[in-house]
C-alpha positions as CSV (number, residue, x, y, z in Angstrom):
1,X,227.5,46.5,212.1
2,X,229.5,43.6,210.3
3,X,229.4,41.3,213.7
4,X,225.3,42.0,213.0
5,X,225.0,40.5,209.1
6,X,227.9,38.4,210.1
7,X,225.5,36.3,212.8
8,X,222.4,37.4,210.8
9,X,223.7,35.4,207.8
10,X,224.4,31.6,209.9
11,X,221.2,32.9,211.5
12,X,218.8,32.1,208.3
13,X,221.3,29.5,207.1
14,X,220.8,27.5,209.5
15,X,216.7,28.3,209.4
16,X,217.4,26.4,205.0
17,X,219.8,23.7,206.2
18,X,216.4,21.0,207.3
19,X,214.7,22.4,204.5
20,X,217.0,21.3,202.1
21,X,217.1,18.0,203.7
22,X,213.7,17.9,203.8
23,X,213.8,18.6,199.6
24,X,216.3,15.8,198.4
25,X,215.1,13.4,200.6
26,X,211.1,13.2,200.0
27,X,210.8,15.4,196.5
28,X,213.9,16.1,194.3
29,X,215.8,13.1,194.3
30,X,218.7,14.8,192.1
31,X,221.0,16.3,193.3
32,X,222.1,18.7,189.9
33,X,217.6,19.7,188.9
34,X,217.5,20.4,193.0
35,X,220.7,23.3,192.1
36,X,218.8,23.9,189.0
37,X,215.4,24.9,190.6
38,X,217.0,25.8,194.0
39,X,219.1,28.6,191.5
40,X,215.9,29.9,188.8
41,X,213.5,30.3,191.7
42,X,216.6,32.9,192.8
43,X,216.5,34.2,189.2
44,X,213.3,37.1,190.0
45,X,215.5,38.3,193.0
46,X,218.2,39.0,190.6
47,X,216.5,41.3,188.0
48,X,214.8,43.4,190.5
49,X,218.4,44.2,191.6
50,X,220.4,44.2,188.9
51,X,217.0,46.8,187.4
52,X,216.8,49.1,190.8
53,X,221.2,49.2,192.0
54,X,222.8,48.1,188.5
55,X,222.8,51.6,187.3
56,X,226.3,52.1,185.3
57,X,227.4,48.7,185.0
58,X,229.7,48.0,182.3
59,X,230.7,44.6,181.2
60,X,234.3,44.8,181.8
61,X,236.4,41.9,183.6
62,X,234.7,42.2,187.3
63,X,231.7,42.0,186.1
64,X,232.9,38.5,184.7
65,X,234.6,37.4,187.4
66,X,231.7,37.9,189.1
67,X,229.7,36.3,188.0
68,X,232.0,34.0,187.2
69,X,232.3,33.6,191.1
70,X,228.1,33.6,191.0
71,X,228.0,30.3,189.4
72,X,231.4,28.6,191.3
73,X,228.9,29.4,194.7
74,X,225.8,28.4,193.2
75,X,227.5,25.5,192.0
76,X,228.4,24.0,195.2
77,X,225.4,23.2,195.9
78,X,225.4,19.8,194.1
79,X,227.5,18.1,196.6
80,X,226.0,19.7,199.7
81,X,222.4,18.4,198.6
82,X,224.1,14.9,197.5
83,X,225.5,15.3,201.6
84,X,222.4,16.2,202.7
85,X,221.0,13.2,201.8
86,X,223.9,11.1,203.0
87,X,224.2,12.6,206.1
88,X,222.7,14.0,209.8
89,X,221.7,17.8,208.7
90,X,223.5,18.8,212.0
91,X,226.9,16.9,211.3
92,X,227.0,18.1,207.5
93,X,226.6,22.0,209.1
94,X,229.4,21.0,211.5
95,X,231.9,19.6,209.0
96,X,231.3,23.2,206.9
97,X,233.4,25.3,209.7
98,X,236.4,24.1,207.1
99,X,234.5,26.7,205.5
100,X,237.6,29.2,207.8
101,X,240.0,27.4,206.6
102,X,239.2,27.4,203.5
103,X,238.8,31.1,202.8
104,X,242.1,32.1,205.4
105,X,244.6,30.1,202.2
106,X,242.7,32.2,199.9
107,X,242.1,34.9,201.2
108,X,245.8,35.6,201.5
109,X,246.2,33.9,197.5
110,X,244.3,36.3,196.3
111,X,244.0,39.5,198.5
112,X,246.3,39.6,200.2
113,X,244.9,39.1,204.1
114,X,246.9,38.2,206.5
115,X,246.1,36.7,210.4
116,X,248.0,36.7,213.6
117,X,249.0,33.8,216.1
118,X,246.1,34.1,217.8
119,X,243.8,33.8,215.0
120,X,245.6,30.8,213.6
121,X,245.3,28.8,216.6
122,X,241.9,29.9,216.3
123,X,241.4,28.3,212.9
124,X,242.6,24.7,214.1
125,X,240.8,24.7,216.7
126,X,237.9,25.0,215.1
127,X,239.2,22.8,212.4
128,X,239.9,19.7,215.0
129,X,235.6,20.1,215.8
130,X,234.7,20.2,212.5
131,X,236.1,17.0,211.4
132,X,235.4,15.4,214.7
133,X,231.6,16.1,213.0
134,X,233.2,13.1,211.1
135,X,233.1,10.3,212.8
136,X,229.8,8.2,214.3
137,X,229.1,5.1,215.2
138,X,227.5,3.0,213.5
139,X,226.8,-0.3,214.6
140,X,228.8,-0.6,217.6
141,X,231.7,0.4,215.2
142,X,233.0,4.4,214.3
143,X,233.5,5.5,210.9
144,X,234.3,8.2,209.7
145,X,230.8,9.8,207.0
146,X,230.6,9.6,203.4
147,X,229.7,12.7,204.0
148,X,233.1,14.7,204.4
149,X,235.3,14.7,200.5
150,X,231.4,16.0,199.4
151,X,231.2,19.0,202.0
152,X,234.8,19.6,201.6
153,X,233.9,20.2,198.3
154,X,231.5,22.2,198.8
155,X,233.2,24.4,201.0
156,X,236.2,24.9,198.0
157,X,233.5,26.3,195.8
158,X,232.0,27.9,198.7
159,X,235.1,29.2,199.5
160,X,236.3,30.9,196.0
161,X,233.3,32.5,195.6
162,X,233.0,34.4,198.5
163,X,236.4,36.0,198.0
164,X,236.5,36.7,194.1
165,X,233.2,38.1,195.5
166,X,235.3,40.1,198.3
167,X,238.3,40.7,195.9
168,X,236.0,42.4,192.9
169,X,232.6,43.6,194.7
170,X,234.8,47.6,194.9
171,X,234.5,47.9,191.4
172,X,231.5,47.9,190.8
173,X,229.4,51.8,191.7
174,X,227.7,50.3,195.1
175,X,227.2,46.6,197.4
176,X,224.3,46.2,195.6
177,X,225.0,46.1,191.6
178,X,227.8,43.4,192.5
179,X,225.4,41.1,194.8
180,X,222.6,41.6,191.8
181,X,225.5,40.3,189.2
182,X,227.2,37.1,191.7
183,X,222.9,36.5,192.8
184,X,222.7,36.5,188.5
185,X,225.6,34.2,188.0
186,X,224.3,31.6,190.2
187,X,220.7,31.8,189.0
188,X,221.8,31.2,185.5
189,X,223.5,28.0,186.4
190,X,220.3,26.5,186.8
191,X,219.4,27.2,182.8
192,X,222.7,26.3,182.5
193,X,221.1,23.0,184.4
194,X,218.0,22.6,182.3
195,X,219.6,22.7,179.3
196,X,220.7,19.2,179.3
197,X,217.7,16.7,179.1
198,X,218.4,14.4,181.0
199,X,218.1,17.2,183.9
200,X,215.3,17.8,182.3
201,X,213.4,14.4,181.9
202,X,214.0,14.1,186.1
203,X,212.3,17.6,186.4
204,X,209.2,16.1,183.5
205,X,209.6,13.0,186.7
206,X,209.3,14.8,189.9
207,X,206.1,15.5,191.7
208,X,206.5,18.3,194.2
209,X,203.4,19.0,195.6
210,X,202.3,22.5,197.2
211,X,204.5,21.7,200.7
212,X,207.1,21.3,198.5
213,X,207.0,24.1,196.5
214,X,206.3,26.0,200.0
215,X,209.8,24.4,201.8
216,X,211.6,25.6,198.5
217,X,210.4,29.2,198.4
218,X,211.7,29.5,201.8
219,X,215.0,27.4,201.2
220,X,215.7,29.9,198.4
221,X,214.3,33.4,200.6
222,X,216.2,32.3,203.6
223,X,219.2,30.7,202.1
224,X,219.4,34.5,199.5
225,X,218.6,35.9,203.2
226,X,222.1,34.2,204.4
227,X,223.6,34.9,201.0
228,X,223.1,38.5,200.8
229,X,223.9,39.2,204.8
230,X,227.3,37.3,204.2
231,X,228.4,39.5,201.4
232,X,227.6,42.0,203.4
233,X,229.6,41.4,206.3
234,X,232.1,40.9,203.5
235,X,232.4,44.2,202.4
236,X,233.2,45.5,205.7
237,X,235.3,42.8,207.7
238,X,238.5,40.6,206.6
239,X,237.3,37.3,204.5
240,X,238.4,34.9,206.4
241,X,237.0,36.2,210.1
242,X,234.0,36.9,208.1
243,X,233.6,33.6,207.9
244,X,234.7,31.9,211.3
245,X,231.0,33.4,212.5
246,X,229.3,31.1,210.5
247,X,230.1,28.8,213.3
248,X,227.9,29.7,214.5
249,X,225.5,27.9,211.9
250,X,225.5,24.1,213.0
251,X,223.7,25.2,216.8
252,X,221.0,27.4,214.3
253,X,220.6,24.6,212.6
254,X,220.2,21.4,215.0
255,X,217.6,24.2,217.0
256,X,215.9,24.9,213.9
257,X,214.7,21.2,212.6
258,X,213.9,20.0,216.4
259,X,211.4,23.0,216.6
260,X,210.4,22.5,212.7
261,X,210.1,18.2,212.8
262,X,207.9,18.6,214.7
263,X,205.6,20.8,212.6
264,X,207.1,18.9,209.9
265,X,207.3,15.2,209.2
266,X,209.4,15.5,206.2
267,X,212.2,17.5,208.3
268,X,214.4,14.8,209.4
269,X,215.1,14.5,212.7
270,X,219.0,14.5,213.6
271,X,219.9,11.7,216.3
272,X,219.5,11.8,219.2
273,X,222.0,9.0,220.9
274,X,223.5,9.7,223.6
275,X,227.2,9.1,221.7
276,X,226.4,11.9,218.7
277,X,225.3,13.5,221.1
278,X,228.6,13.8,222.8
279,X,230.7,13.6,219.1
280,X,228.4,16.4,218.2
281,X,228.7,18.5,221.5
282,X,232.1,17.9,221.4
283,X,233.2,19.2,217.9
284,X,230.7,22.4,218.2
285,X,232.7,23.0,222.0
286,X,236.1,23.6,220.1
287,X,234.6,25.8,217.7
288,X,233.2,27.7,220.2
289,X,237.0,27.7,222.0
290,X,238.2,28.8,218.2
291,X,235.6,32.0,219.2
292,X,236.6,32.7,221.9
293,X,240.5,32.8,221.7
294,X,239.9,34.7,218.4
295,X,237.8,37.7,220.1
296,X,238.7,37.2,223.8
């Protein structure tokens, strides 16, 4: 069951990634505003979960830290959306595989998790694949992606939120009540951003067509489902090992992007140049080698 939910998470996120890139490049061209809108769209879900599963909740320190984890987790999207504007979807998602390393280190410090030598070697392979994905050829020269630092910041924020969830989920009456509080913190971050006049003005000037609204809701649904599956997988297994399975996300994102581009023009099409495919293929191969070393 742990493996099933751990795989469903990157499957949902991989489908949402090309949609996110389309939203950022075509319609909502401000990272804070897009993060805010995406967060507020999930607010009804958070409230609904609290109504149905929030019985017995009290305003204590676990509540505060879970709420804060949601805010931190959502804040990462500001940097993620900026990276999506600057870089190919599949390359961004490959670089995102730094997250297992972050969760490994934070899990050791915050919740006392430990890994053996084989698992550490697997993480080194995954790390190497992620760094390799940041290199691309442009005008006959190799460059290091300017989105790398942005993705790294997003990785740190997502990792802190995930480990905090893992640390405090046991203090709640059930998984759903804990997830609802984390989701509430994520959603209300959107309200905090809209309190700033600058971002309200940008949103008023944004002309989002019906297609844009539809894609926004699709991204919110699949993004939330991915978060739900990942959070539940965290309750069943080690935080670091669960995050490693997210390494399948680049493959899912590449496939979904190629398919969706055929039907939705705004969905960006990743480069199919030989040198780019070689780099991405080597990066993904290293990540898969990490999986094989870890589990077999």
